[in-house]
Structures are given as C-alpha cells and as structure tokens.
mmCIF file of the C-alpha atoms, coordinates in Angstrom:
data_MODEL
# 
_entry.id   MODEL 
# 
loop_
_atom_site.group_PDB 
_atom_site.id 
_atom_site.type_symbol 
_atom_site.label_atom_id 
_atom_site.label_alt_id 
_atom_site.label_comp_id 
_atom_site.label_asym_id 
_atom_site.label_entity_id 
_atom_site.label_seq_id 
_atom_site.pdbx_PDB_ins_code 
_atom_site.Cartn_x 
_atom_site.Cartn_y 
_atom_site.Cartn_z 
_atom_site.occupancy 
_atom_site.B_iso_or_equiv 
_atom_site.pdbx_formal_charge 
_atom_site.auth_seq_id 
_atom_site.auth_comp_id 
_atom_site.auth_asym_id 
_atom_site.auth_atom_id 
_atom_site.pdbx_PDB_model_num 
ATOM 1   C CA . UNK A 1 1   ? -2.008  -12.077 6.415   1.00 0.00 ? 1   UNK A CA 1 
ATOM 2   C CA . UNK A 1 2   ? -0.598  -9.637  8.922   1.00 0.00 ? 2   UNK A CA 1 
ATOM 3   C CA . UNK A 1 3   ? -1.405  -6.039  9.882   1.00 0.00 ? 3   UNK A CA 1 
ATOM 4   C CA . UNK A 1 4   ? 1.484   -3.648  10.571  1.00 0.00 ? 4   UNK A CA 1 
ATOM 5   C CA . UNK A 1 5   ? 2.016   0.108   10.525  1.00 0.00 ? 5   UNK A CA 1 
ATOM 6   C CA . UNK A 1 6   ? 3.316   1.151   7.126   1.00 0.00 ? 6   UNK A CA 1 
ATOM 7   C CA . UNK A 1 7   ? 4.284   4.446   5.550   1.00 0.00 ? 7   UNK A CA 1 
ATOM 8   C CA . UNK A 1 8   ? 5.616   5.565   2.195   1.00 0.00 ? 8   UNK A CA 1 
ATOM 9   C CA . UNK A 1 9   ? 8.314   8.007   1.191   1.00 0.00 ? 9   UNK A CA 1 
ATOM 10  C CA . UNK A 1 10  ? 6.066   9.096   -1.703  1.00 0.00 ? 10  UNK A CA 1 
ATOM 11  C CA . UNK A 1 11  ? 3.531   10.522  0.739   1.00 0.00 ? 11  UNK A CA 1 
ATOM 12  C CA . UNK A 1 12  ? 5.824   11.734  3.513   1.00 0.00 ? 12  UNK A CA 1 
ATOM 13  C CA . UNK A 1 13  ? 5.681   8.615   5.651   1.00 0.00 ? 13  UNK A CA 1 
ATOM 14  C CA . UNK A 1 14  ? 5.887   10.457  8.979   1.00 0.00 ? 14  UNK A CA 1 
ATOM 15  C CA . UNK A 1 15  ? 2.415   11.925  8.478   1.00 0.00 ? 15  UNK A CA 1 
ATOM 16  C CA . UNK A 1 16  ? 0.559   9.275   6.493   1.00 0.00 ? 16  UNK A CA 1 
ATOM 17  C CA . UNK A 1 17  ? 1.387   6.050   8.298   1.00 0.00 ? 17  UNK A CA 1 
ATOM 18  C CA . UNK A 1 18  ? -1.341  3.574   9.049   1.00 0.00 ? 18  UNK A CA 1 
ATOM 19  C CA . UNK A 1 19  ? -2.183  -0.052  9.639   1.00 0.00 ? 19  UNK A CA 1 
ATOM 20  C CA . UNK A 1 20  ? -1.855  -2.045  6.412   1.00 0.00 ? 20  UNK A CA 1 
ATOM 21  C CA . UNK A 1 21  ? -2.757  -5.689  5.826   1.00 0.00 ? 21  UNK A CA 1 
ATOM 22  C CA . UNK A 1 22  ? -0.243  -7.628  3.706   1.00 0.00 ? 22  UNK A CA 1 
ATOM 23  C CA . UNK A 1 23  ? 0.395   -11.305 3.070   1.00 0.00 ? 23  UNK A CA 1 
ATOM 24  C CA . UNK A 1 24  ? 3.137   -12.675 5.337   1.00 0.00 ? 24  UNK A CA 1 
ATOM 25  C CA . UNK A 1 25  ? 4.674   -14.675 2.490   1.00 0.00 ? 25  UNK A CA 1 
ATOM 26  C CA . UNK A 1 26  ? 4.309   -14.486 -1.286  1.00 0.00 ? 26  UNK A CA 1 
ATOM 27  C CA . UNK A 1 27  ? 5.547   -16.531 -4.223  1.00 0.00 ? 27  UNK A CA 1 
ATOM 28  C CA . UNK A 1 28  ? 6.942   -14.387 -7.020  1.00 0.00 ? 28  UNK A CA 1 
ATOM 29  C CA . UNK A 1 29  ? 7.863   -15.217 -10.583 1.00 0.00 ? 29  UNK A CA 1 
ATOM 30  C CA . UNK A 1 30  ? 10.270  -13.023 -12.501 1.00 0.00 ? 30  UNK A CA 1 
ATOM 31  C CA . UNK A 1 31  ? 12.780  -13.036 -15.329 1.00 0.00 ? 31  UNK A CA 1 
ATOM 32  C CA . UNK A 1 32  ? 16.487  -12.688 -14.721 1.00 0.00 ? 32  UNK A CA 1 
ATOM 33  C CA . UNK A 1 33  ? 18.759  -10.571 -16.927 1.00 0.00 ? 33  UNK A CA 1 
ATOM 34  C CA . UNK A 1 34  ? 19.053  -13.448 -19.417 1.00 0.00 ? 34  UNK A CA 1 
ATOM 35  C CA . UNK A 1 35  ? 15.275  -13.826 -19.701 1.00 0.00 ? 35  UNK A CA 1 
ATOM 36  C CA . UNK A 1 36  ? 15.125  -17.045 -17.689 1.00 0.00 ? 36  UNK A CA 1 
ATOM 37  C CA . UNK A 1 37  ? 11.993  -17.475 -15.592 1.00 0.00 ? 37  UNK A CA 1 
ATOM 38  C CA . UNK A 1 38  ? 12.741  -17.736 -11.881 1.00 0.00 ? 38  UNK A CA 1 
ATOM 39  C CA . UNK A 1 39  ? 10.551  -18.192 -8.824  1.00 0.00 ? 39  UNK A CA 1 
ATOM 40  C CA . UNK A 1 40  ? 11.134  -17.531 -5.154  1.00 0.00 ? 40  UNK A CA 1 
ATOM 41  C CA . UNK A 1 41  ? 9.224   -17.114 -1.920  1.00 0.00 ? 41  UNK A CA 1 
ATOM 42  C CA . UNK A 1 42  ? 9.502   -13.817 -0.062  1.00 0.00 ? 42  UNK A CA 1 
ATOM 43  C CA . UNK A 1 43  ? 8.653   -13.650 3.637   1.00 0.00 ? 43  UNK A CA 1 
ATOM 44  C CA . UNK A 1 44  ? 8.262   -11.018 6.318   1.00 0.00 ? 44  UNK A CA 1 
ATOM 45  C CA . UNK A 1 45  ? 9.580   -7.530  5.661   1.00 0.00 ? 45  UNK A CA 1 
ATOM 46  C CA . UNK A 1 46  ? 10.863  -8.472  2.191   1.00 0.00 ? 46  UNK A CA 1 
ATOM 47  C CA . UNK A 1 47  ? 7.367   -9.704  1.207   1.00 0.00 ? 47  UNK A CA 1 
ATOM 48  C CA . UNK A 1 48  ? 5.777   -6.544  2.636   1.00 0.00 ? 48  UNK A CA 1 
ATOM 49  C CA . UNK A 1 49  ? 8.081   -4.236  0.663   1.00 0.00 ? 49  UNK A CA 1 
ATOM 50  C CA . UNK A 1 50  ? 7.574   -6.196  -2.569  1.00 0.00 ? 50  UNK A CA 1 
ATOM 51  C CA . UNK A 1 51  ? 3.783   -5.921  -2.199  1.00 0.00 ? 51  UNK A CA 1 
ATOM 52  C CA . UNK A 1 52  ? 4.055   -2.203  -1.396  1.00 0.00 ? 52  UNK A CA 1 
ATOM 53  C CA . UNK A 1 53  ? 6.137   -1.507  -4.503  1.00 0.00 ? 53  UNK A CA 1 
ATOM 54  C CA . UNK A 1 54  ? 3.953   -3.725  -6.718  1.00 0.00 ? 54  UNK A CA 1 
ATOM 55  C CA . UNK A 1 55  ? 0.955   -1.705  -5.534  1.00 0.00 ? 55  UNK A CA 1 
ATOM 56  C CA . UNK A 1 56  ? 2.675   1.433   -6.857  1.00 0.00 ? 56  UNK A CA 1 
ATOM 57  C CA . UNK A 1 57  ? 2.973   -0.193  -10.295 1.00 0.00 ? 57  UNK A CA 1 
ATOM 58  C CA . UNK A 1 58  ? -0.760  -0.950  -10.142 1.00 0.00 ? 58  UNK A CA 1 
ATOM 59  C CA . UNK A 1 59  ? -1.652  2.628   -9.149  1.00 0.00 ? 59  UNK A CA 1 
ATOM 60  C CA . UNK A 1 60  ? -2.455  1.709   -5.536  1.00 0.00 ? 60  UNK A CA 1 
ATOM 61  C CA . UNK A 1 61  ? -1.081  3.738   -2.619  1.00 0.00 ? 61  UNK A CA 1 
ATOM 62  C CA . UNK A 1 62  ? -0.694  2.465   0.933   1.00 0.00 ? 62  UNK A CA 1 
ATOM 63  C CA . UNK A 1 63  ? -3.352  4.969   2.022   1.00 0.00 ? 63  UNK A CA 1 
ATOM 64  C CA . UNK A 1 64  ? -5.832  3.040   -0.153  1.00 0.00 ? 64  UNK A CA 1 
ATOM 65  C CA . UNK A 1 65  ? -5.336  0.084   2.185   1.00 0.00 ? 65  UNK A CA 1 
ATOM 66  C CA . UNK A 1 66  ? -5.689  2.021   5.446   1.00 0.00 ? 66  UNK A CA 1 
ATOM 67  C CA . UNK A 1 67  ? -8.612  1.770   7.829   1.00 0.00 ? 67  UNK A CA 1 
ATOM 68  C CA . UNK A 1 68  ? -11.099 4.627   7.701   1.00 0.00 ? 68  UNK A CA 1 
ATOM 69  C CA . UNK A 1 69  ? -9.697  5.949   11.002  1.00 0.00 ? 69  UNK A CA 1 
ATOM 70  C CA . UNK A 1 70  ? -6.078  5.913   9.772   1.00 0.00 ? 70  UNK A CA 1 
ATOM 71  C CA . UNK A 1 71  ? -7.077  7.528   6.472   1.00 0.00 ? 71  UNK A CA 1 
ATOM 72  C CA . UNK A 1 72  ? -9.017  10.230  8.329   1.00 0.00 ? 72  UNK A CA 1 
ATOM 73  C CA . UNK A 1 73  ? -5.923  10.932  10.444  1.00 0.00 ? 73  UNK A CA 1 
ATOM 74  C CA . UNK A 1 74  ? -3.782  11.202  7.274   1.00 0.00 ? 74  UNK A CA 1 
ATOM 75  C CA . UNK A 1 75  ? -6.255  13.288  5.265   1.00 0.00 ? 75  UNK A CA 1 
ATOM 76  C CA . UNK A 1 76  ? -5.323  16.736  6.657   1.00 0.00 ? 76  UNK A CA 1 
ATOM 77  C CA . UNK A 1 77  ? -1.693  16.144  5.613   1.00 0.00 ? 77  UNK A CA 1 
ATOM 78  C CA . UNK A 1 78  ? -2.797  14.962  2.162   1.00 0.00 ? 78  UNK A CA 1 
ATOM 79  C CA . UNK A 1 79  ? -4.976  18.079  1.828   1.00 0.00 ? 79  UNK A CA 1 
ATOM 80  C CA . UNK A 1 80  ? -1.926  20.259  2.548   1.00 0.00 ? 80  UNK A CA 1 
ATOM 81  C CA . UNK A 1 81  ? 0.031   18.478  -0.199  1.00 0.00 ? 81  UNK A CA 1 
ATOM 82  C CA . UNK A 1 82  ? -2.809  19.082  -2.672  1.00 0.00 ? 82  UNK A CA 1 
ATOM 83  C CA . UNK A 1 83  ? -3.003  22.751  -1.632  1.00 0.00 ? 83  UNK A CA 1 
ATOM 84  C CA . UNK A 1 84  ? 0.767   23.123  -2.012  1.00 0.00 ? 84  UNK A CA 1 
ATOM 85  C CA . UNK A 1 85  ? 1.249   21.203  -5.270  1.00 0.00 ? 85  UNK A CA 1 
ATOM 86  C CA . UNK A 1 86  ? -2.162  21.385  -6.908  1.00 0.00 ? 86  UNK A CA 1 
ATOM 87  C CA . UNK A 1 87  ? -4.649  18.684  -7.828  1.00 0.00 ? 87  UNK A CA 1 
ATOM 88  C CA . UNK A 1 88  ? -3.565  15.620  -9.714  1.00 0.00 ? 88  UNK A CA 1 
ATOM 89  C CA . UNK A 1 89  ? -2.597  12.089  -9.033  1.00 0.00 ? 89  UNK A CA 1 
ATOM 90  C CA . UNK A 1 90  ? -5.027  9.751   -7.426  1.00 0.00 ? 90  UNK A CA 1 
ATOM 91  C CA . UNK A 1 91  ? -5.932  10.011  -3.764  1.00 0.00 ? 91  UNK A CA 1 
ATOM 92  C CA . UNK A 1 92  ? -9.096  7.930   -4.161  1.00 0.00 ? 92  UNK A CA 1 
ATOM 93  C CA . UNK A 1 93  ? -9.311  4.533   -5.833  1.00 0.00 ? 93  UNK A CA 1 
ATOM 94  C CA . UNK A 1 94  ? -12.495 3.753   -7.734  1.00 0.00 ? 94  UNK A CA 1 
ATOM 95  C CA . UNK A 1 95  ? -14.808 1.567   -5.620  1.00 0.00 ? 95  UNK A CA 1 
ATOM 96  C CA . UNK A 1 96  ? -14.401 -1.479  -7.870  1.00 0.00 ? 96  UNK A CA 1 
ATOM 97  C CA . UNK A 1 97  ? -10.569 -1.311  -7.604  1.00 0.00 ? 97  UNK A CA 1 
ATOM 98  C CA . UNK A 1 98  ? -10.767 -0.852  -3.835  1.00 0.00 ? 98  UNK A CA 1 
ATOM 99  C CA . UNK A 1 99  ? -13.105 -3.866  -3.517  1.00 0.00 ? 99  UNK A CA 1 
ATOM 100 C CA . UNK A 1 100 ? -10.691 -6.033  -5.547  1.00 0.00 ? 100 UNK A CA 1 
ATOM 101 C CA . UNK A 1 101 ? -7.590  -5.387  -3.381  1.00 0.00 ? 101 UNK A CA 1 
ATOM 102 C CA . UNK A 1 102 ? -5.992  -8.574  -2.035  1.00 0.00 ? 102 UNK A CA 1 
ATOM 103 C CA . UNK A 1 103 ? -5.430  -8.918  0.820   1.00 0.00 ? 103 UNK A CA 1 
ATOM 104 C CA . UNK A 1 104 ? -8.331  -6.570  1.559   1.00 0.00 ? 104 UNK A CA 1 
ATOM 105 C CA . UNK A 1 105 ? -7.789  -3.179  3.200   1.00 0.00 ? 105 UNK A CA 1 
ATOM 106 C CA . UNK A 1 106 ? -7.724  -2.904  6.980   1.00 0.00 ? 106 UNK A CA 1 
ATOM 107 C CA . UNK A 1 107 ? -11.010 -2.134  8.655   1.00 0.00 ? 107 UNK A CA 1 
ATOM 108 C CA . UNK A 1 108 ? -11.202 -0.125  11.853  1.00 0.00 ? 108 UNK A CA 1 
ATOM 109 C CA . UNK A 1 109 ? -11.908 -3.216  13.947  1.00 0.00 ? 109 UNK A CA 1 
ATOM 110 C CA . UNK A 1 110 ? -8.778  -4.963  12.486  1.00 0.00 ? 110 UNK A CA 1 
ATOM 111 C CA . UNK A 1 111 ? -6.247  -2.353  13.611  1.00 0.00 ? 111 UNK A CA 1 
ATOM 112 C CA . UNK A 1 112 ? -4.395  -3.181  16.830  1.00 0.00 ? 112 UNK A CA 1 
# 
C-alpha cells in the first residue's frame, strides 16, 4: 500500500485533504456492455481513483480513512458545511465499518 494526500470534490477538496492509504495496484472484475466478464489490473493513480470511487458506492468518504490529525484539521470545514446545509449524510462511520476498511485508515504515525 501507499500513503498519499487525497481530496474529494464532494467535500471541497481544498479544505478536506489528508493522507490516505490505498493499495498501489488492484485487480478488478467487471462486465462490459455485452455482459462479458472482464478482468484487469489497475496501478498507481488509476488504482487510487478506482478505490476512491468504489468507497463512495460503499458509503465511505476519504475523510473516514484520514489520520486523526488530518481529520481534526478538516473538521472545522465540515462543521461549516453542516451549519450551512443542515445535518444529514454520514460524517462518521460506525466503528465496525471503520475497523473493516482495507487497506486500513492512516494513523498519525503513518503520515509523512
């Protein structure tokens, strides 16, 4: 796995960026437009983006994978969004979902 700074357009990436651990390469299986099963290996930035977008489908935000320090730095901006737009959505994953994330979230001693 690799740790890099990552943001998200869904959470105003300029204010909520943080160190995120992602696999460097992933094997994916998908169906093409004709329903044929295909497989491929994604590496580097392409693998990172695929994992980021797959997290969205699973209800996981990049901030769920941030270190405590990065999340604390992002929290004031997230609080402003909640104040502006009202409560809703999910800014906190349940503990069991957070513990099951693979690769695991970044810890403060992992961040460069």
